[in-house]
Kinemage of the C-alpha trace (Angstrom):
@kinemage 1
@onewidth
@group {chain A} dominant
@subgroup {mainchain}
@vectorlist {calphas} color= white
{ca unk a 1} P 70.607 -76.061 32.024
{ca unk a 2} L 73.334 -75.655 29.249
{ca unk a 3} L 73.007 -72.704 27.255
{ca unk a 4} L 75.471 -71.248 24.700
{ca unk a 5} L 75.188 -67.915 22.624
{ca unk a 6} L 76.306 -67.835 19.095
{ca unk a 7} L 76.023 -64.208 17.643
{ca unk a 8} L 75.761 -64.287 13.737
{ca unk a 9} L 77.101 -61.494 11.493
{ca unk a 10} L 73.733 -60.443 10.439
{ca unk a 11} L 72.891 -58.898 13.998
{ca unk a 12} L 71.070 -62.111 15.356
{ca unk a 13} L 72.060 -64.132 18.254
{ca unk a 14} L 71.188 -68.081 18.356
{ca unk a 15} L 70.635 -69.289 21.631
{ca unk a 16} L 71.107 -73.220 22.382
{ca unk a 17} L 69.495 -75.100 25.302
{ca unk a 18} L 69.691 -78.463 26.377
{ca unk a 19} L 67.906 -79.318 29.275
{ca unk a 20} L 68.338 -82.905 31.550
{ca unk a 21} L 65.392 -84.877 31.806
{ca unk a 22} L 65.802 -84.003 35.659
{ca unk a 23} L 64.850 -80.724 34.800
{ca unk a 24} L 61.952 -81.245 32.971
{ca unk a 25} L 60.795 -83.463 35.324
{ca unk a 26} L 61.236 -80.357 38.016
{ca unk a 27} L 59.972 -77.790 36.456
{ca unk a 28} L 56.402 -80.225 35.462
{ca unk a 29} L 56.511 -80.543 39.410
{ca unk a 30} L 56.129 -76.455 39.755
{ca unk a 31} L 54.264 -76.639 37.059
{ca unk a 32} L 51.429 -78.887 38.619
{ca unk a 33} L 51.848 -77.007 41.777
{ca unk a 34} L 51.088 -73.698 40.390
{ca unk a 35} L 48.161 -75.659 37.892
{ca unk a 36} L 46.535 -77.467 40.599
{ca unk a 37} L 45.613 -74.303 42.393
{ca unk a 38} L 43.302 -72.937 39.168
{ca unk a 39} L 41.689 -75.671 38.480
{ca unk a 40} L 38.307 -76.692 40.276
{ca unk a 41} L 38.332 -80.736 40.681
{ca unk a 42} L 35.054 -82.044 42.446
{ca unk a 43} L 36.212 -83.712 45.517
{ca unk a 44} L 38.888 -81.442 46.308
{ca unk a 45} L 39.402 -78.173 47.931
{ca unk a 46} L 41.311 -76.011 45.104
{ca unk a 47} L 44.721 -76.786 45.006
{ca unk a 48} L 45.019 -80.154 47.225
{ca unk a 49} L 44.238 -82.258 44.259
{ca unk a 50} L 46.838 -85.047 43.697
{ca unk a 51} L 48.536 -84.713 40.493
{ca unk a 52} L 47.739 -88.121 39.183
{ca unk a 53} L 44.211 -86.768 39.335
{ca unk a 54} L 45.414 -83.308 37.615
{ca unk a 55} L 46.671 -85.000 35.141
{ca unk a 56} L 43.633 -86.816 34.261
{ca unk a 57} L 41.562 -83.650 34.447
{ca unk a 58} L 44.269 -81.598 32.121
{ca unk a 59} L 46.263 -84.550 30.582
{ca unk a 60} L 50.054 -85.263 31.757
{ca unk a 61} L 51.769 -84.274 28.594
{ca unk a 62} L 50.072 -80.400 29.419
{ca unk a 63} L 51.698 -80.327 32.691
{ca unk a 64} L 55.126 -81.286 31.323
{ca unk a 65} L 54.749 -78.773 28.603
{ca unk a 66} L 53.289 -75.841 30.883
{ca unk a 67} L 56.854 -76.836 32.918
{ca unk a 68} L 58.984 -76.512 29.502
{ca unk a 69} L 57.473 -73.524 28.476
{ca unk a 70} L 58.561 -71.847 31.730
{ca unk a 71} L 62.215 -73.501 31.516
{ca unk a 72} L 62.287 -71.861 28.041
{ca unk a 73} L 61.375 -68.317 28.973
{ca unk a 74} L 63.951 -68.506 32.213
{ca unk a 75} L 66.554 -69.939 29.842
{ca unk a 76} L 65.850 -67.300 27.164
{ca unk a 77} L 66.157 -64.304 29.719
{ca unk a 78} L 68.825 -65.593 31.760
{ca unk a 79} L 71.081 -65.381 28.113
{ca unk a 80} L 70.225 -62.158 27.572
{ca unk a 81} L 71.189 -60.285 31.073
{ca unk a 82} L 74.327 -62.651 31.234
{ca unk a 83} L 75.877 -61.917 27.312
{ca unk a 84} L 74.429 -58.679 27.528
{ca unk a 85} L 72.059 -58.843 24.584
{ca unk a 86} L 69.295 -56.439 23.596
{ca unk a 87} L 66.584 -57.972 21.635
{ca unk a 88} L 64.886 -56.028 19.100
{ca unk a 89} L 61.592 -57.914 18.582
{ca unk a 90} L 59.826 -61.671 19.835
{ca unk a 91} L 62.879 -64.459 19.343
{ca unk a 92} L 61.907 -67.590 17.098
{ca unk a 93} L 61.635 -70.698 18.745
{ca unk a 94} L 62.645 -73.668 17.806
{ca unk a 95} L 61.478 -76.463 20.035
{ca unk a 96} L 60.462 -80.126 18.829
{ca unk a 97} L 58.196 -82.050 20.749
{ca unk a 98} L 59.643 -83.842 24.255
{ca unk a 99} L 59.065 -87.654 24.774
{ca unk a 100} L 58.943 -88.853 28.211
{ca unk a 101} L 62.409 -90.018 30.271
{ca unk a 102} L 64.594 -88.307 27.731
{ca unk a 103} L 67.214 -85.065 27.509
{ca unk a 104} L 65.238 -82.028 25.469
{ca unk a 105} L 67.130 -79.645 23.227
{ca unk a 106} L 65.888 -76.228 21.613
{ca unk a 107} L 66.915 -73.092 20.256
{ca unk a 108} L 65.879 -69.504 19.711
{ca unk a 109} L 66.908 -67.247 17.338
{ca unk a 110} L 66.518 -63.231 18.268
{ca unk a 111} L 66.958 -60.205 16.428
{ca unk a 112} L 69.669 -58.138 18.698
{ca unk a 113} L 71.056 -54.556 18.740
{ca unk a 114} L 74.499 -54.925 17.609
{ca unk a 115} L 76.997 -52.227 19.431
{ca unk a 116} L 78.058 -50.023 16.900
{ca unk a 117} L 82.266 -49.501 16.324
{ca unk a 118} L 82.514 -46.341 17.292
{ca unk a 119} L 84.974 -43.977 15.446
{ca unk a 120} L 88.124 -42.207 17.511
{ca unk a 121} L 85.857 -39.313 18.351
{ca unk a 122} L 88.580 -37.931 20.610
{ca unk a 123} L 91.046 -37.604 17.638
{ca unk a 124} L 88.360 -35.661 15.915
{ca unk a 125} L 88.110 -31.404 16.082
{ca unk a 126} L 85.879 -28.862 14.497
{ca unk a 127} L 86.181 -25.119 14.658
{ca unk a 128} L 83.478 -23.049 16.328
{ca unk a 129} L 82.298 -20.087 14.226
{ca unk a 130} L 82.456 -16.672 14.816
{ca unk a 131} L 79.043 -15.542 15.518
{ca unk a 132} L 78.215 -11.752 15.126
{ca unk a 133} L 74.721 -9.603 14.094
{ca unk a 134} L 74.596 -6.740 11.973
{ca unk a 135} L 72.138 -3.335 12.156
{ca unk a 136} L 70.656 -4.769 9.455
{ca unk a 137} L 69.785 -7.641 11.143
{ca unk a 138} L 68.503 -5.536 14.033
{ca unk a 139} L 66.412 -3.657 11.798
{ca unk a 140} L 65.178 -5.749 10.102
{ca unk a 141} L 63.631 -7.655 13.164
{ca unk a 142} L 62.818 -4.184 14.753
{ca unk a 143} L 60.459 -3.933 11.088
{ca unk a 144} L 58.999 -6.763 11.928
{ca unk a 145} L 57.935 -5.266 15.012
{ca unk a 146} L 56.444 -2.678 13.308
{ca unk a 147} L 54.418 -4.545 10.966
{ca unk a 148} L 52.841 -6.356 13.630
{ca unk a 149} L 51.914 -3.053 15.181
{ca unk a 150} L 50.201 -1.990 11.757
{ca unk a 151} L 46.645 -0.466 11.675
{ca unk a 152} L 44.495 -1.137 8.626
{ca unk a 153} L 42.275 1.966 7.563
{ca unk a 154} L 40.021 2.020 5.184
{ca unk a 155} L 40.379 3.717 1.542
{ca unk a 156} L 38.592 4.927 -1.351
{ca unk a 157} L 41.207 3.895 -3.807
{ca unk a 158} L 41.898 1.236 -6.350
{ca unk a 159} L 43.499 -2.136 -5.044
{ca unk a 160} L 47.757 -1.972 -4.638
{ca unk a 161} L 49.834 -3.880 -3.660
{ca unk a 162} L 50.474 -4.261 -0.005
{ca unk a 163} L 46.838 -3.636 0.187
{ca unk a 164} L 44.324 -5.418 2.440
{ca unk a 165} L 40.725 -6.623 0.654
{ca unk a 166} L 37.622 -7.766 1.997
{ca unk a 167} L 35.875 -9.759 -1.275
{ca unk a 168} L 33.424 -12.416 -2.279
{ca unk a 169} L 35.844 -15.304 -4.016
{ca unk a 170} L 34.109 -18.286 -5.825
{ca unk a 171} L 36.865 -20.414 -7.101
{ca unk a 172} L 36.162 -23.405 -9.679
{ca unk a 173} L 38.125 -25.842 -11.655
{ca unk a 174} L 36.216 -26.972 -14.441
{ca unk a 175} L 33.046 -29.164 -12.734
{ca unk a 176} L 34.546 -28.967 -9.458
{ca unk a 177} L 33.898 -26.087 -6.839
{ca unk a 178} L 37.240 -25.018 -4.797
{ca unk a 179} L 36.168 -22.624 -2.383
{ca unk a 180} L 33.274 -20.175 -2.073
{ca unk a 181} L 34.328 -17.520 0.152
{ca unk a 182} L 32.496 -14.594 1.735
{ca unk a 183} L 33.959 -11.318 3.054
{ca unk a 184} L 37.233 -12.984 3.357
{ca unk a 185} L 40.518 -10.769 3.648
{ca unk a 186} L 43.058 -10.915 1.609
{ca unk a 187} L 46.497 -9.092 1.876
{ca unk a 188} L 47.460 -8.522 -1.848
{ca unk a 189} L 51.024 -9.779 -2.729
{ca unk a 190} L 53.165 -10.062 -5.986
{ca unk a 191} L 54.845 -13.418 -4.698
{ca unk a 192} L 51.879 -15.578 -3.577
{ca unk a 193} L 52.145 -19.598 -3.697
{ca unk a 194} L 50.070 -22.163 -3.514
{ca unk a 195} L 46.780 -22.517 -4.935
{ca unk a 196} L 46.012 -18.853 -5.012
{ca unk a 197} L 49.144 -18.336 -7.364
{ca unk a 198} L 48.290 -15.472 -10.138
{ca unk a 199} L 45.343 -14.336 -8.449
{ca unk a 200} L 46.347 -10.615 -6.839
{ca unk a 201} L 47.414 -9.319 -10.431
{ca unk a 202} L 43.829 -9.509 -11.537
{ca unk a 203} L 42.393 -7.734 -8.270
{ca unk a 204} L 44.814 -4.655 -8.772
{ca unk a 205} L 42.721 -1.749 -10.044
{ca unk a 206} L 39.356 -3.204 -8.328
{ca unk a 207} L 37.512 -0.705 -7.154
{ca unk a 208} L 34.949 -1.142 -3.981
{ca unk a 209} L 31.596 -2.427 -5.299
{ca unk a 210} L 33.118 -4.051 -8.125
{ca unk a 211} L 32.975 -7.455 -9.863
{ca unk a 212} L 35.225 -9.332 -11.721
{ca unk a 213} L 35.491 -12.880 -13.107
{ca unk a 214} L 39.012 -14.010 -14.484
{ca unk a 215} L 41.247 -17.414 -15.189
{ca unk a 216} L 44.598 -18.808 -13.736
{ca unk a 217} L 46.772 -21.539 -13.630
{ca unk a 218} L 46.727 -23.748 -10.529
{ca unk a 219} L 50.382 -24.657 -10.148
{ca unk a 220} L 51.937 -27.406 -11.712
{ca unk a 221} L 53.594 -28.504 -8.040
{ca unk a 222} L 50.447 -27.887 -6.240
{ca unk a 223} L 49.801 -30.658 -3.774
{ca unk a 224} L 46.422 -31.554 -4.956
{ca unk a 225} L 47.650 -33.912 -8.091
{ca unk a 226} L 44.081 -33.570 -9.103
{ca unk a 227} L 44.105 -29.729 -9.292
{ca unk a 228} L 47.561 -29.222 -10.239
{ca unk a 229} L 48.010 -27.449 -13.864
{ca unk a 230} L 44.217 -27.791 -14.135
{ca unk a 231} L 42.603 -23.995 -15.011
{ca unk a 232} L 41.338 -21.966 -12.528
{ca unk a 233} L 38.165 -19.846 -12.769
{ca unk a 234} L 37.803 -16.853 -9.907
{ca unk a 235} L 34.465 -14.883 -9.391
{ca unk a 236} L 35.458 -11.946 -7.139
{ca unk a 237} L 33.001 -9.059 -5.495
{ca unk a 238} L 35.335 -6.045 -3.977
{ca unk a 239} L 33.745 -4.768 -0.477
{ca unk a 240} L 36.295 -2.665 0.955
{ca unk a 241} L 40.223 -1.724 0.223
{ca unk a 242} L 42.434 -0.957 3.532
{ca unk a 243} L 46.211 0.118 3.659
{ca unk a 244} L 48.428 -0.024 6.196
{ca unk a 245} L 49.758 2.390 8.604
{ca unk a 246} L 52.602 2.109 10.322
{ca unk a 247} L 54.090 3.846 14.031
{ca unk a 248} L 56.886 5.973 13.773
{ca unk a 249} L 60.114 4.047 15.266
{ca unk a 250} L 59.873 6.500 18.064
{ca unk a 251} L 61.142 5.910 21.978
{ca unk a 252} L 56.676 5.819 22.399
{ca unk a 253} L 56.746 2.648 20.221
{ca unk a 254} L 59.889 1.383 22.142
{ca unk a 255} L 57.804 1.292 24.943
{ca unk a 256} L 54.685 0.043 23.537
{ca unk a 257} L 56.547 -3.159 22.391
{ca unk a 258} L 58.650 -3.661 25.032
{ca unk a 259} L 55.067 -3.186 27.657
{ca unk a 260} L 57.601 -0.377 29.356
{ca unk a 261} L 60.554 -2.515 30.070
{ca unk a 262} L 62.367 -0.079 27.698
{ca unk a 263} L 62.502 3.747 27.565
{ca unk a 264} L 64.047 4.364 24.393
{ca unk a 265} L 64.351 3.105 20.788
{ca unk a 266} L 68.340 2.376 21.480
{ca unk a 267} L 67.420 0.197 24.311
{ca unk a 268} L 65.184 -1.779 21.979
{ca unk a 269} L 67.582 -2.063 19.397
{ca unk a 270} L 70.086 -3.275 21.905
{ca unk a 271} L 67.930 -5.776 23.188
{ca unk a 272} L 67.477 -7.273 19.656
{ca unk a 273} L 70.568 -7.513 18.990
{ca unk a 274} L 71.505 -9.778 22.121
{ca unk a 275} L 68.206 -12.048 21.672
{ca unk a 276} L 69.204 -12.449 17.793
{ca unk a 277} L 73.251 -12.937 18.705
{ca unk a 278} L 71.463 -15.861 21.487
{ca unk a 279} L 69.684 -17.451 18.715
{ca unk a 280} L 72.517 -17.778 16.310
{ca unk a 281} L 74.878 -18.771 18.736
{ca unk a 282} L 72.171 -21.480 19.724
{ca unk a 283} L 71.528 -22.166 16.206
{ca unk a 284} L 75.389 -22.902 15.079
{ca unk a 285} L 75.655 -24.968 18.322
{ca unk a 286} L 72.962 -26.882 16.930
{ca unk a 287} L 74.703 -27.287 13.879
{ca unk a 288} L 78.090 -27.739 14.783
{ca unk a 289} L 76.954 -30.871 16.798
{ca unk a 290} L 75.231 -32.238 14.080
{ca unk a 291} L 77.758 -32.184 11.858
{ca unk a 292} L 79.879 -33.382 14.469
{ca unk a 293} L 77.481 -36.217 14.583
{ca unk a 294} L 77.104 -36.742 11.235
{ca unk a 295} L 80.720 -37.300 10.735
{ca unk a 296} L 81.174 -39.684 13.564
{ca unk a 297} L 78.365 -41.765 12.211
{ca unk a 298} L 79.804 -42.069 8.589
{ca unk a 299} L 83.197 -42.959 10.037
{ca unk a 300} L 82.176 -45.582 12.357
{ca unk a 301} L 80.851 -49.149 11.941
{ca unk a 302} L 77.435 -50.667 12.141
{ca unk a 303} L 75.624 -53.765 12.102
{ca unk a 304} L 71.483 -53.131 12.077
{ca unk a 305} L 68.731 -55.645 11.962
{ca unk a 306} L 66.270 -54.596 9.712
{ca unk a 307} L 63.578 -54.662 11.952
{ca unk a 308} L 65.271 -51.536 13.694
{ca unk a 309} L 64.781 -49.258 9.877
{ca unk a 310} L 61.216 -51.296 9.849
{ca unk a 311} L 60.110 -49.986 13.734
{ca unk a 312} L 61.566 -46.707 12.655
{ca unk a 313} L 59.559 -46.476 9.289
{ca unk a 314} L 56.306 -47.207 11.509
{ca unk a 315} L 57.267 -44.195 13.935
{ca unk a 316} L 57.810 -42.242 11.599
{ca unk a 317} L 54.169 -42.797 9.934
{ca unk a 318} L 52.818 -42.468 13.406
{ca unk a 319} L 54.186 -39.073 14.200
{ca unk a 320} L 53.424 -38.042 10.661
{ca unk a 321} L 49.547 -39.317 11.093
{ca unk a 322} L 49.226 -37.292 14.323
{ca unk a 323} L 50.247 -34.316 12.104
{ca unk a 324} L 47.560 -34.958 9.606
{ca unk a 325} L 44.797 -35.524 12.223
{ca unk a 326} L 45.178 -32.150 13.289
{ca unk a 327} L 44.508 -31.005 9.537
{ca unk a 328} L 41.668 -33.280 10.175
{ca unk a 329} L 43.190 -35.651 7.716
{ca unk a 330} L 44.398 -39.577 7.953
{ca unk a 331} L 46.998 -41.210 6.138
{ca unk a 332} L 44.696 -42.879 3.610
{ca unk a 333} L 43.668 -39.756 2.846
{ca unk a 334} L 46.923 -37.920 2.173
{ca unk a 335} L 47.877 -40.882 -0.167
{ca unk a 336} L 45.420 -40.937 -2.003
{ca unk a 337} L 46.010 -36.845 -2.430
{ca unk a 338} L 49.645 -37.660 -3.220
{ca unk a 339} L 48.881 -40.607 -5.402
{ca unk a 340} L 51.150 -43.264 -3.400
{ca unk a 341} L 50.515 -46.865 -2.012
{ca unk a 342} L 52.169 -47.605 1.464
{ca unk a 343} L 54.215 -49.667 0.401
{ca unk a 344} L 55.792 -46.521 -1.598
{ca unk a 345} L 55.623 -44.079 1.152
{ca unk a 346} L 57.537 -46.753 3.276
{ca unk a 347} L 59.994 -46.894 0.780
{ca unk a 348} L 60.708 -43.248 0.809
{ca unk a 349} L 60.951 -43.264 4.784
{ca unk a 350} L 63.575 -45.774 4.584
{ca unk a 351} L 66.250 -43.271 4.218
{ca unk a 352} L 65.531 -40.982 7.116
{ca unk a 353} L 64.791 -44.003 9.275
{ca unk a 354} L 68.064 -45.826 8.617
{ca unk a 355} L 69.784 -42.467 9.548
{ca unk a 356} L 67.827 -41.833 12.606
{ca unk a 357} L 68.652 -45.569 13.538
{ca unk a 358} L 72.234 -44.912 13.381
{ca unk a 359} L 71.977 -41.945 15.267
{ca unk a 360} L 70.186 -43.363 18.289
{ca unk a 361} L 72.534 -46.649 18.120
{ca unk a 362} L 75.747 -43.880 17.904
{ca unk a 363} L 74.649 -41.732 20.949
{ca unk a 364} L 73.586 -44.945 22.866
{ca unk a 365} L 76.961 -46.620 22.381
{ca unk a 366} L 79.263 -43.215 23.412
{ca unk a 367} L 76.512 -42.512 26.144
{ca unk a 368} L 78.087 -46.059 27.697
{ca unk a 369} L 81.576 -45.404 26.731
{ca unk a 370} L 81.529 -42.124 27.974
{ca unk a 371} L 79.516 -42.968 31.377
{ca unk a 372} L 76.885 -40.425 30.957
{ca unk a 373} L 73.474 -41.036 32.757
{ca unk a 374} L 70.079 -39.360 33.754
{ca unk a 375} L 69.586 -39.086 37.165
{ca unk a 376} L 66.235 -38.594 39.318
{ca unk a 377} L 66.624 -34.585 40.014
{ca unk a 378} L 67.361 -33.786 35.962
{ca unk a 379} L 64.121 -35.791 35.324
{ca unk a 380} L 62.075 -34.127 37.964
{ca unk a 381} L 63.459 -30.527 36.597
{ca unk a 382} L 62.103 -32.051 32.855
{ca unk a 383} L 58.771 -32.693 33.964
{ca unk a 384} L 58.954 -28.785 36.022
{ca unk a 385} L 60.056 -27.344 32.802
{ca unk a 386} L 57.258 -28.598 30.446
{ca unk a 387} L 55.185 -27.473 33.276
{ca unk a 388} L 56.715 -23.779 32.841
{ca unk a 389} L 55.616 -24.077 29.039
{ca unk a 390} L 52.523 -24.990 29.539
{ca unk a 391} L 52.592 -29.137 28.737
{ca unk a 392} L 51.843 -31.170 31.976
{ca unk a 393} L 53.122 -34.417 30.947
{ca unk a 394} L 51.668 -37.460 32.562
{ca unk a 395} L 54.266 -39.224 35.573
{ca unk a 396} L 53.951 -42.711 34.038
{ca unk a 397} L 56.648 -45.154 33.561
{ca unk a 398} L 56.950 -44.978 29.563
{ca unk a 399} L 56.665 -40.930 29.920
{ca unk a 400} L 59.763 -41.235 32.500
{ca unk a 401} L 61.787 -43.504 30.263
{ca unk a 402} L 61.175 -41.899 27.136
{ca unk a 403} L 62.131 -38.279 29.006
{ca unk a 404} L 65.386 -40.467 30.396
{ca unk a 405} L 66.300 -41.901 26.976
{ca unk a 406} L 65.811 -38.339 25.216
{ca unk a 407} L 67.780 -35.820 27.945
{ca unk a 408} L 70.349 -38.666 27.390
{ca unk a 409} L 71.024 -38.051 24.098
{ca unk a 410} L 70.776 -34.563 24.389
{ca unk a 411} L 73.287 -34.919 27.184
{ca unk a 412} L 75.622 -37.300 24.886
{ca unk a 413} L 75.476 -34.503 22.142
{ca unk a 414} L 76.801 -31.879 24.299
{ca unk a 415} L 79.853 -34.034 25.694
{ca unk a 416} L 80.389 -34.920 21.943
{ca unk a 417} L 80.772 -31.189 21.351
{ca unk a 418} L 82.881 -30.459 24.556
{ca unk a 419} L 85.020 -33.285 23.251
{ca unk a 420} L 85.720 -32.205 19.866
{ca unk a 421} L 86.037 -28.714 20.094
{ca unk a 422} L 88.121 -25.714 21.635
{ca unk a 423} L 85.775 -24.129 25.112
{ca unk a 424} L 83.260 -21.922 24.059
{ca unk a 425} L 85.029 -18.771 24.808
{ca unk a 426} L 81.542 -16.898 25.834
{ca unk a 427} L 80.934 -19.303 28.044
{ca unk a 428} L 80.429 -17.895 32.090
{ca unk a 429} L 83.501 -18.750 33.782
{ca unk a 430} L 81.779 -19.250 36.967
{ca unk a 431} L 81.401 -22.921 37.722
{ca unk a 432} L 77.442 -23.971 38.152
{ca unk a 433} L 76.518 -26.106 41.032
{ca unk a 434} L 75.946 -29.597 39.921
{ca unk a 435} L 72.409 -29.520 40.982
{ca unk a 436} L 71.060 -26.458 39.287
{ca unk a 437} L 73.292 -27.492 36.027
{ca unk a 438} L 71.295 -30.211 35.809
{ca unk a 439} L 67.950 -28.008 36.053
{ca unk a 440} L 69.213 -25.412 33.452
{ca unk a 441} L 70.339 -28.387 30.792
{ca unk a 442} L 66.918 -30.179 31.574
{ca unk a 443} L 65.246 -26.921 31.279
{ca unk a 444} L 67.396 -26.176 27.999
{ca unk a 445} L 65.896 -30.153 26.813
{ca unk a 446} L 62.508 -29.556 27.172
{ca unk a 447} L 62.567 -25.994 25.377
{ca unk a 448} L 64.781 -27.588 22.560
{ca unk a 449} L 61.840 -30.277 22.071
{ca unk a 450} L 58.708 -27.682 22.049
{ca unk a 451} L 60.527 -25.291 19.964
{ca unk a 452} L 60.875 -28.700 17.579
{ca unk a 453} L 57.473 -29.525 17.879
{ca unk a 454} L 56.529 -26.280 16.686
{ca unk a 455} L 58.828 -25.835 14.002
{ca unk a 456} L 56.724 -29.219 12.395
{ca unk a 457} L 53.795 -27.793 12.776
{ca unk a 458} L 54.380 -24.181 11.614
{ca unk a 459} L 56.733 -24.792 8.818
{ca unk a 460} L 55.268 -21.546 6.710
{ca unk a 461} L 55.086 -19.260 9.457
{ca unk a 462} L 57.874 -16.939 10.329
{ca unk a 463} L 58.306 -16.418 14.356
{ca unk a 464} L 59.561 -13.153 15.537
{ca unk a 465} L 61.967 -12.683 17.891
{ca unk a 466} L 60.838 -11.931 21.122
{ca unk a 467} L 61.297 -8.773 23.140
{ca unk a 468} L 62.372 -9.350 27.345
{ca unk a 469} L 58.909 -9.000 28.785
{ca unk a 470} L 57.144 -9.129 25.466
{ca unk a 471} L 56.049 -12.898 25.251
{ca unk a 472} L 53.006 -12.752 22.733
{ca unk a 473} L 54.480 -13.645 19.193
{ca unk a 474} L 52.743 -13.234 16.334
{ca unk a 475} L 53.225 -14.195 12.651
{ca unk a 476} L 53.311 -12.062 9.640
{ca unk a 477} L 52.266 -13.630 6.298
């Protein structure tokens, strides 16, 4: 078997294969021995029928074609392995009909991953930003804890901003009923966004037992284009007005919010400052890594087959579909709401998909050049880390491979940061044992992945800093 491989400039490879008739004949012998074990022929035990009998049953050409198919598959696998080719999708086969007693030629065109020509990343240098925490930031975080400990007390007075009300609210637009809420709670705000924009100012001054009808305009940028910019008609009946009472910021408050871990308010302030500093360091490190990666991508050279981008587009759509399911929507419903076709939606995804593919290719090439690998201990640590945050991942081959890929990229990004910046002055000077380091890195990667998923699910929520010993995180609108 003679195989030649030609790499084309469009990220494809052409495999030309020449077979002698003797090779085709031997392949047909193997095909006969395989087929005869699967066909029942009267008068013979399975697997014992002579070839001539089998040929009369299934056709002589069929046996030769089966042998030829095996040769094509073998040539394809060997060519990929020997030439270090990574296929993107199934190859296109150009295989003419074979003729008896003659040599045979076929060719395969396969889309492949073309390795990135990386820029000289070792000559790149970036400065780390100094991170500090101000007293104002600490007080703001302390205030958020205070707000989460608020108590609501019923009050007999007209509604003011900052109050919480309970009311029946019916909202219509033209002939369409949008909401019919009973005894629903609202905090009265002067900066409300979304569907109920403009509602609060009309409720100001109302008293318990009063009813009121009024009209507003739904914002032009509201996501439902059928309602955006339309007139909104309200009917409101007020049942309850409550005002918030904030707890005093004192040592008793400190003990309560820290589950008795801290005795004084100053201890809580210090813990909050340390937590904010750690969060800012992580954020700065992530931003710096992204900045370095972006510059490396811009300076590197790519040849990307369109199939890679299309696959990423479909993966992005698949992920977004899962998010829609959590809101009890499907993709068709979403596209109808935003007045787009599937083709238009895919076109919008293309630029981001292309950037994602570039990131993946750069990190893969960098990992190869820096000999970055992931071992079994690190994968085990990842599974354990996910279990600790309440996610028991299935230990399937597919899941293990996904973890290996994502963690290898995480390690590669860390290596890129190490190569292009001065050492972090805040890093501990003591060396960590290699096995312990793997566990720490794995846990960090798992937690980072969980954080990203949480952020995607809660775009409009603002997570507060948790105190040590206070694991419950709440959000305040």
